[in-house]
KOLRO-31778 format. One record per residue: x negated, y negated, z negated of N, C-alpha, C in turn; residue in three letters. Coordinates in nm, 4 decimals, always signed. Atoms other than C-alpha are relative to their C-alpha. Layout:
// KOLRO-31778
      n_x      n_y      n_z     ca_x     ca_y     ca_z      c_x      c_y      c_z rest
        X        Y        Z        X        Y        Z        X        Y        Z  Ala
...
This chain:
// KOLRO-31778
      n_x      n_y      n_z     ca_x     ca_y     ca_z      c_x      c_y      c_z rest
  +0.0250  -0.0784  -0.0653 -15.6205 -14.4892  -8.1796  +0.0437  +0.1182  +0.0906  Met
  -0.0581  -0.0823  -0.0759 -15.5003 -14.2617  -7.8907  -0.0902  +0.1034  +0.0842  Asp
  +0.0399  -0.0616  -0.0560 -15.6188 -13.9558  -7.7739  +0.0607  +0.1012  +0.1363  Val
  -0.0215  -0.1016  -0.1191 -15.6007 -13.7990  -7.4173  -0.0456  +0.1004  +0.0350  Arg
  +0.0690  -0.1408  -0.0127 -15.6472 -13.4371  -7.3685  -0.0075  +0.0554  +0.1444  Ile
  -0.0053  -0.0649  -0.1706 -15.7965 -13.2941  -7.0358  +0.0512  +0.1463  +0.0272  Ala
  -0.0543  -0.1021  +0.0194 -15.7819 -12.9432  -7.1727  +0.0389  +0.0460  -0.1444  Thr
  +0.0023  -0.0264  +0.1289 -15.7314 -12.7682  -7.5016  -0.1217  -0.0496  -0.0691  Phe
  +0.2274  +0.0144  +0.0802 -16.1527 -12.7962  -7.5853  +0.0155  -0.1490  +0.0611  Thr
  +0.0743  +0.1216  -0.0622 -16.1714 -13.1210  -7.3742  +0.0785  -0.1386  -0.0069  Gln
  -0.0688  +0.1394  -0.0130 -16.0969 -13.5038  -7.4027  +0.0050  -0.0123  +0.0882  Ile
  +0.0866  +0.0890  -0.1370 -16.0565 -13.6884  -7.1044  -0.0170  -0.2156  -0.0215  Gln
  +0.0425  +0.0799  +0.0641 -16.0388 -14.0086  -7.3190  +0.0878  -0.0686  -0.1286  Gly
  -0.0623  +0.0305  +0.1513 -15.9426 -14.2428  -7.6294  -0.0129  -0.1050  +0.0123  Phe
  +0.0180  +0.1366  -0.0189 -15.8477 -14.5807  -7.7012  -0.0876  -0.0274  -0.1587  Ser
  +0.0256  +0.0516  +0.1095 -16.0586 -14.6865  -8.0190  -0.0090  -0.1687  -0.0572  Leu
  -0.0179  +0.1224  +0.1179 -15.9925 -14.9521  -8.2672  -0.1124  -0.0422  -0.0968  Arg
  +0.1297  +0.0427  +0.0916 -16.3073 -15.1365  -8.4468  +0.0945  -0.0376  -0.1255  Thr
  -0.0854  +0.0580  +0.1674 -16.2838 -15.2643  -8.8070  +0.0400  -0.1488  +0.0390  Asp
  -0.0336  +0.1549  +0.0149 -16.2575 -15.6122  -8.6647  +0.1584  +0.0084  +0.1140  Asp
  -0.1501  -0.0694  -0.0864 -15.8954 -15.4799  -8.4731  -0.0361  -0.0406  +0.1562  Gly
  +0.0386  -0.0049  -0.1382 -16.0563 -15.4803  -8.1111  +0.0386  +0.1229  +0.0580  Ser
  -0.0163  -0.1231  -0.0736 -15.9198 -15.2087  -7.9255  -0.1104  +0.0276  +0.1674  Val
  +0.0451  -0.0566  -0.1524 -16.1339 -15.0151  -7.6529  +0.0099  +0.1122  +0.1122  Tyr
  -0.0383  -0.1474  +0.0023 -16.0362 -14.7824  -7.4443  -0.1405  +0.0412  +0.0977  Glu
  +0.0870  -0.1275  -0.0755 -16.2728 -14.4864  -7.3281  +0.0156  +0.1102  +0.0630  Leu
  -0.0741  -0.1070  -0.0963 -16.2824 -14.2438  -7.0783  -0.1381  +0.1240  -0.0751  Ile
  +0.1331  -0.1129  +0.0758 -16.5342 -13.9166  -7.2121  -0.0698  +0.0146  +0.1435  Val
  +0.1048  -0.0614  -0.0773 -16.8330 -13.7837  -7.0021  -0.0598  +0.1565  -0.0625  Glu
  +0.0472  -0.1136  +0.0338 -16.8536 -13.3770  -7.0517  +0.0384  -0.0066  -0.1601  Gly
  +0.0175  -0.0184  +0.1258 -16.9029 -13.2530  -7.4189  -0.0132  -0.0658  -0.0985  Asp
  +0.0749  +0.0894  +0.0666 -16.9095 -13.5270  -7.6427  +0.0212  +0.0298  -0.1673  Val
  +0.0693  -0.0304  +0.1472 -16.9613 -13.3479  -7.9747  +0.1340  +0.0558  -0.0850  Gly
  -0.1094  -0.0236  +0.1289 -16.5903 -13.3378  -8.1290  +0.1217  +0.0183  +0.1034  Ile
  -0.0746  -0.0645  -0.0911 -16.2963 -13.1216  -8.0417  +0.1123  -0.1134  +0.0165  Ser
  -0.0835  +0.1179  +0.0158 -15.9616 -13.3046  -7.9391  +0.0904  -0.0036  -0.1569  Pro
  -0.0638  -0.0256  +0.1441 -15.7830 -13.1805  -8.2770  -0.0508  -0.0567  -0.1107  Gly
  +0.0348  +0.0657  +0.1238 -15.9935 -13.3069  -8.4937  -0.0634  -0.1527  +0.0323  His
  -0.0272  +0.1497  +0.0084 -16.0487 -13.6595  -8.3293  +0.1488  -0.0574  -0.0120  Leu
  -0.1120  +0.0604  +0.0394 -15.6750 -13.6568  -8.3797  +0.0155  +0.0013  -0.1442  Arg
  -0.0033  +0.0037  +0.1644 -15.7409 -13.5783  -8.7708  -0.0403  -0.1286  -0.0074  Glu
  +0.0514  +0.1098  +0.0481 -15.9599 -13.8714  -8.7586  +0.0469  -0.1254  +0.0309  His
  -0.0913  +0.1023  -0.0089 -15.6704 -14.0834  -8.5834  +0.1088  -0.0001  -0.1251  Met
  -0.1045  -0.0147  +0.1244 -15.4027 -13.9359  -8.8425  -0.0598  -0.1030  -0.1273  Leu
  +0.0284  +0.0084  +0.1909 -15.5941 -14.0173  -9.1871  -0.0756  -0.1577  +0.0282  Leu
  +0.0759  +0.0874  +0.0382 -15.7697 -14.3587  -9.0258  -0.1418  +0.0192  -0.0439  Gly
  +0.1146  -0.0939  +0.0063 -16.0863 -14.1411  -9.0845  -0.1382  -0.1277  +0.1093  Glu
  +0.0935  +0.0606  -0.0845 -16.4086 -14.3679  -8.9058  -0.0356  +0.0595  +0.0929  Pro
  +0.0890  -0.1251  -0.0526 -16.6496 -14.1962  -8.6306  -0.0736  -0.1500  +0.0443  Val
  +0.1381  +0.0533  -0.0909 -16.9484 -14.3140  -8.4442  +0.0482  +0.0493  +0.1460  Ile
  -0.0496  -0.0361  -0.1424 -16.9142 -14.3652  -8.0784  -0.1190  -0.0560  +0.0825  Val
  +0.1358  +0.0211  -0.0792 -17.2365 -14.3460  -7.8430  +0.0643  -0.0440  +0.1311  Thr
  -0.0583  +0.0646  -0.0811 -17.1109 -14.5596  -7.5525  -0.1132  -0.0250  +0.1265  Val
  +0.1015  +0.0104  -0.1102 -17.2912 -14.5601  -7.1722  +0.1127  -0.1199  +0.1130  Arg
  -0.1017  +0.0896  -0.0740 -17.1460 -14.8650  -6.9657  -0.0190  +0.0354  +0.1775  Tyr
  -0.0325  +0.0190  -0.0881 -17.0531 -14.8340  -6.5783  +0.0444  -0.0836  +0.0830  Ala
  -0.0822  +0.0920  -0.0314 -16.9366 -15.0804  -6.3828  +0.0691  -0.0518  -0.0905  Asp
  -0.0590  +0.0681  +0.0825 -16.6428 -15.1815  -6.5553  +0.0799  +0.1252  -0.1134  Asp
  -0.0563  -0.1397  +0.0646 -16.5846 -14.8531  -6.7222  -0.1104  -0.0033  -0.1038  Leu
  +0.0986  -0.0199  +0.0930 -16.7130 -14.7713  -7.1098  +0.0215  +0.1579  -0.0177  Gln
  +0.0140  -0.1488  +0.0044 -16.8180 -14.4037  -7.1275  -0.0569  +0.0857  -0.1404  Ile
  -0.0086  -0.0693  +0.1103 -16.7778 -14.2120  -7.4454  -0.1377  +0.1446  +0.0368  Ala
  +0.0682  -0.1317  -0.0359 -17.0985 -13.9634  -7.4212  -0.0237  +0.0749  -0.1275  Thr
  +0.0023  -0.0838  +0.0976 -17.0904 -13.8613  -7.7712  +0.0622  -0.0773  -0.1246  Arg
  -0.1191  +0.0590  +0.1054 -16.8267 -13.8741  -8.1234  -0.0745  +0.0545  -0.1067  Val
  +0.0820  -0.1081  +0.1340 -16.9707 -13.7891  -8.4439  +0.0943  -0.0717  -0.1189  Asp
  -0.0605  +0.0515  +0.1027 -16.8316 -13.8438  -8.7871  -0.0669  -0.0689  -0.0733  Asp
  +0.0665  +0.1508  +0.0123 -16.9170 -14.1690  -8.9236  -0.0722  +0.0690  -0.1302  Ala
  +0.1012  -0.0338  +0.0971 -17.0517 -13.9800  -9.2617  -0.1203  +0.0815  +0.0237  Glu
  +0.0720  -0.0712  -0.0603 -17.2245 -13.7448  -9.0781  -0.1182  -0.0038  +0.1145  Ala
  +0.0875  +0.0433  -0.1086 -17.4293 -13.9255  -8.8286  -0.1167  -0.0167  -0.0371  Ala
  +0.1093  -0.0124  +0.0379 -17.7673 -13.9348  -8.8291  -0.0379  -0.1550  -0.0780  Pro
């Protein structure tokens, strides 16, 4: 996973590797519910996240990111 930061508190985008090894490049729309630092922790520790995505043309847009164990 790679995290691109817009500001200290906002994520611009990130790459996401799925369990099967596929990699997706996502941009972020607004506040996705997780801080850049917390998302980087997931990246460094290899901890899973659940990402809610919407599609617009060829864009994959993350609208929500949750800790996998805390998701409903």
